[in-house]
Kinemage of the C-alpha trace (Angstrom):
@kinemage 1
@onewidth
@group {chain A} dominant
@subgroup {mainchain}
@vectorlist {calphas} color= white
{ca met a 1} P 19.071 -2.867 11.159
{ca ser a 2} L 16.052 -5.018 10.363
{ca val a 3} L 12.405 -4.319 9.549
{ca glu a 4} L 9.278 -6.435 9.816
{ca leu a 5} L 6.018 -7.183 8.061
{ca met a 6} L 3.178 -9.229 9.526
{ca val a 7} L 0.761 -11.321 7.441
{ca trp a 8} L -2.386 -13.065 8.615
{ca asp a 9} L -5.841 -14.067 7.508
{ca glu a 10} L -8.365 -11.299 8.129
{ca pro a 11} L -11.999 -11.898 7.067
{ca ala a 12} L -12.777 -8.229 6.285
{ca pro a 13} L -10.775 -5.061 5.595
{ca ile a 14} L -9.338 -3.519 8.759
{ca ser a 15} L -7.991 -0.090 9.666
{ca arg a 16} L -4.392 0.827 10.395
{ca asp a 17} L -5.305 1.147 14.072
{ca gln a 18} L -6.681 -2.400 14.139
{ca ala a 19} L -3.658 -3.772 12.261
{ca arg a 20} L -1.250 -1.931 14.563
{ca ala a 21} L -3.056 -3.312 17.637
{ca ala a 22} L -2.908 -6.857 16.235
{ca tyr a 23} L 0.820 -6.469 15.533
{ca leu a 24} L 1.552 -5.136 19.029
{ca glu a 25} L -0.397 -8.019 20.592
{ca val a 26} L 1.544 -10.564 18.557
{ca lys a 27} L 4.837 -9.015 19.678
{ca lys a 28} L 3.841 -9.780 23.304
{ca thr a 29} L 3.457 -13.505 22.598
{ca glu a 30} L 5.897 -16.321 21.958
{ca pro a 31} L 6.413 -17.869 18.516
{ca val a 32} L 5.169 -21.382 17.859
{ca thr a 33} L 7.372 -24.197 16.639
{ca gly a 34} L 6.632 -27.092 14.374
{ca gln a 35} L 5.233 -27.313 10.873
{ca leu a 36} L 5.277 -24.072 8.878
{ca pro a 37} L 2.042 -22.996 7.177
{ca asp a 38} L 2.218 -23.084 3.359
{ca leu a 39} L 2.364 -19.294 3.075
{ca ala a 40} L 5.274 -19.102 5.542
{ca lys a 41} L 7.285 -21.483 3.346
{ca glu a 42} L 6.980 -19.088 0.399
{ca leu a 43} L 7.858 -15.837 2.198
{ca pro a 44} L 11.335 -14.303 1.839
{ca gly a 45} L 13.425 -13.212 4.800
{ca leu a 46} L 13.438 -14.629 8.309
{ca val a 47} L 9.976 -16.069 8.992
{ca thr a 48} L 8.580 -16.407 12.525
{ca val a 49} L 5.211 -18.079 13.064
{ca tyr a 50} L 2.886 -17.067 15.876
{ca gln a 51} L -0.610 -18.473 16.488
{ca asp a 52} L -2.342 -17.138 13.360
{ca gln a 53} L 0.229 -14.614 12.195
{ca val a 54} L 3.510 -14.808 10.364
{ca leu a 55} L 6.198 -12.203 10.984
{ca val a 56} L 8.716 -11.574 8.192
{ca thr a 57} L 11.987 -9.942 9.226
{ca met a 58} L 14.348 -8.528 6.600
{ca asp a 59} L 17.391 -6.286 6.345
{ca leu a 60} L 16.650 -2.607 5.810
{ca asp a 61} L 18.722 -2.668 2.609
{ca ala a 62} L 16.451 -5.351 1.125
{ca met a 63} L 13.181 -3.872 2.413
{ca asp a 64} L 11.812 -2.447 -0.835
{ca glu a 65} L 12.424 -5.558 -2.920
{ca met a 66} L 11.391 -8.076 -0.262
{ca ser a 67} L 8.341 -6.072 0.804
{ca gly a 68} L 7.106 -6.195 -2.772
{ca gln a 69} L 7.463 -9.978 -2.719
{ca val a 70} L 5.593 -10.231 0.597
{ca phe a 71} L 2.776 -7.947 -0.619
{ca thr a 72} L 2.416 -10.024 -3.800
{ca leu a 73} L 2.303 -13.312 -1.886
{ca ala a 74} L -0.152 -11.894 0.660
{ca arg a 75} L -2.452 -10.775 -2.177
{ca ala a 76} L -2.163 -14.177 -3.888
{ca his a 77} L -3.042 -15.981 -0.654
{ca gly a 78} L -5.841 -13.556 0.233
{ca val a 79} L -4.319 -12.405 3.541
{ca ala a 80} L -3.721 -9.022 5.139
{ca cys a 81} L -0.251 -7.547 5.546
{ca tyr a 82} L 0.799 -4.876 8.044
{ca asp a 83} L 3.895 -2.720 7.569
{ca pro a 84} L 4.759 -1.315 11.045
{ca gln a 85} L 7.594 0.879 9.697
{ca arg a 86} L 5.192 2.834 7.493
{ca asp a 87} L 2.119 2.092 9.668
{ca leu a 88} L 0.194 0.850 6.629
{ca val a 89} L -2.149 -2.105 6.239
{ca his a 90} L -2.600 -3.949 2.946
{ca asn a 91} L -6.094 -5.435 2.867
{ca val a 92} L -7.320 -7.917 0.300
{ca ala a 93} L -10.160 -5.627 -0.837
{ca pro a 94} L -11.696 -3.402 -2.084
{ca leu a 95} L -9.563 -3.002 -5.187
{ca gly a 96} L -9.656 -0.565 -8.072
{ca val a 97} L -10.882 -1.530 -11.532
{ca tyr a 98} L -7.494 -1.682 -13.277
{ca glu a 99} L -5.843 -5.080 -12.944
{ca gly a 100} L -2.116 -4.650 -12.496
{ca met a 101} L -2.356 -1.009 -11.366
{ca gln a 102} L 0.669 -0.049 -9.281
{ca leu a 103} L 1.008 2.262 -6.307
{ca his a 104} L 4.413 3.982 -6.108
{ca thr a 105} L 5.706 6.265 -3.379
{ca gly a 106} L 8.751 8.468 -3.080
{ca asp a 107} L 10.000 6.412 -0.128
{ca gly a 108} L 10.246 3.224 -2.195
{ca leu a 109} L 6.906 1.482 -1.665
{ca ile a 110} L 5.608 -0.352 -4.744
{ca val a 111} L 2.384 -2.340 -4.528
{ca thr a 112} L 0.614 -4.031 -7.429
{ca asp a 113} L -3.197 -4.012 -7.161
{ca pro a 114} L -3.319 -1.945 -3.953
{ca asp a 115} L -6.552 -1.897 -1.995
{ca leu a 116} L -8.362 1.445 -1.911
{ca gly a 117} L -7.832 1.887 1.841
{ca leu a 118} L -4.074 1.563 1.383
{ca val a 119} L -4.143 4.197 -1.362
{ca arg a 120} L -6.044 6.584 0.932
{ca asp a 121} L -3.679 5.976 3.849
{ca val a 122} L -0.510 6.312 1.753
{ca leu a 123} L -1.637 9.722 0.529
{ca ala a 124} L -1.647 10.925 4.150
{ca thr a 125} L 2.094 10.119 4.349
{ca leu a 126} L 3.183 12.768 1.822
{ca ser a 127} L 6.194 14.582 3.276
{ca pro a 128} L 9.796 15.472 2.435
{ca gln a 129} L 10.617 11.813 3.236
{ca asn a 130} L 7.835 10.642 0.874
{ca pro a 131} L 7.804 13.289 -1.872
{ca phe a 132} L 5.217 11.725 -4.203
{ca val a 133} L 2.463 9.146 -4.530
{ca ala a 134} L 1.393 7.771 -7.902
{ca leu a 135} L -1.159 5.297 -9.219
{ca val a 136} L 0.104 3.969 -12.529
{ca asn a 137} L -1.510 1.937 -15.275
{ca phe a 138} L 1.566 1.440 -17.428
{ca gly a 139} L 1.124 2.310 -21.061
{ca arg a 140} L -2.280 3.922 -20.455
{ca his a 141} L -2.484 6.655 -17.798
{ca phe a 142} L -1.480 7.718 -14.300
{ca ile a 143} L -2.276 10.145 -11.495
{ca gln a 144} L 0.280 11.462 -9.040
{ca val a 145} L 0.619 14.043 -6.301
{ca ser a 146} L 3.454 15.749 -4.463
{ca pro a 147} L 3.485 17.676 -1.162
{ca gly a 148} L 1.597 20.945 -1.479
{ca tyr a 149} L -0.984 18.841 -3.323
{ca glu a 150} L 0.132 19.453 -6.880
{ca leu a 151} L -1.956 16.874 -8.705
{ca glu a 152} L -0.855 15.582 -12.110
{ca tyr a 153} L -2.811 13.394 -14.502
{ca lys a 154} L -1.595 11.899 -17.754
{ca glu a 155} L -3.589 10.093 -20.386
{ca lys a 156} L -3.099 11.798 -23.736
{ca gly a 157} L -0.906 14.549 -22.313
{ca leu a 158} L 0.236 15.676 -18.877
{ca ile a 159} L -2.003 18.150 -17.067
{ca arg a 160} L -1.655 19.681 -13.581
{ca thr a 161} L -3.645 21.434 -10.915
{ca glu a 162} L -3.210 22.564 -7.319
{ca val a 163} L -5.597 21.032 -4.786
{ca ala a 164} L -6.141 22.663 -1.392
{ca glu a 165} L -6.989 19.700 0.837
{ca leu a 166} L -5.815 16.131 1.364
{ca asp a 167} L -9.458 14.985 1.309
{ca glu a 168} L -9.775 16.170 -2.293
{ca val a 169} L -6.544 14.410 -3.276
{ca gln a 170} L -7.839 11.188 -1.701
{ca arg a 171} L -11.161 11.626 -3.515
{ca ala a 172} L -9.380 12.134 -6.862
{ca phe a 173} L -7.230 9.031 -6.371
{ca gln a 174} L -10.308 6.995 -5.358
{ca glu a 175} L -12.139 8.134 -8.485
{ca tyr a 176} L -9.141 7.389 -10.679
{ca ala a 177} L -8.716 3.888 -9.205
{ca thr a 178} L -12.394 3.062 -9.685
{ca gly a 179} L -12.535 4.305 -13.278
{ca glu a 180} L -14.399 7.523 -12.554
{ca arg a 181} L -13.104 10.852 -13.816
{ca gly a 182} L -15.101 13.387 -11.771
{ca phe a 183} L -11.848 14.936 -10.548
{ca leu a 184} L -11.132 16.191 -14.076
{ca gly a 185} L -14.245 18.386 -14.100
{ca arg a 186} L -13.898 19.725 -10.531
{ca his a 187} L -10.554 21.443 -11.084
{ca glu a 188} L -8.930 23.813 -13.536
{ca trp a 189} L -6.065 22.002 -15.243
{ca thr a 190} L -3.081 23.373 -17.143
{ca ala a 191} L -0.781 21.617 -19.580
């Protein structure tokens, strides 16, 4: 079984709905032949070029590793990337304040310097198939959540709290990624 990612230049951040629509439109068209764009030459997997989009096809077994490579190259080239399997779009911006921050999920997604929209959207995928989401600044601090919205934060020591709504989890992750710590004062935490 194979999976796909689509990369293309997008002038402003777009929603998952817009990215999904762009992907579905591309799938209705025929690939172009000829000279490969520079980005396409660097991408792993089977690369298919359409008008302004590049489709990367990879084996399911290699998805996690190769997706990470595609996300990194997309970020370096300043282009958007859509993951139709997870229905997630990786925009170029806006980013958090911690260079090198990583987004990890329980279903194997790892993204360095994720955009804030991706972080918000990934949090909505918490489920038994995706049992955690974490933002990690290695060697400094992290925030993570599991289904049922048990929120954990570690800087000097690990503390936990239960949060009732996804909106509050998304707000806490947004604050963490942007260097704010309002979420620490809004909840009662235990060690």
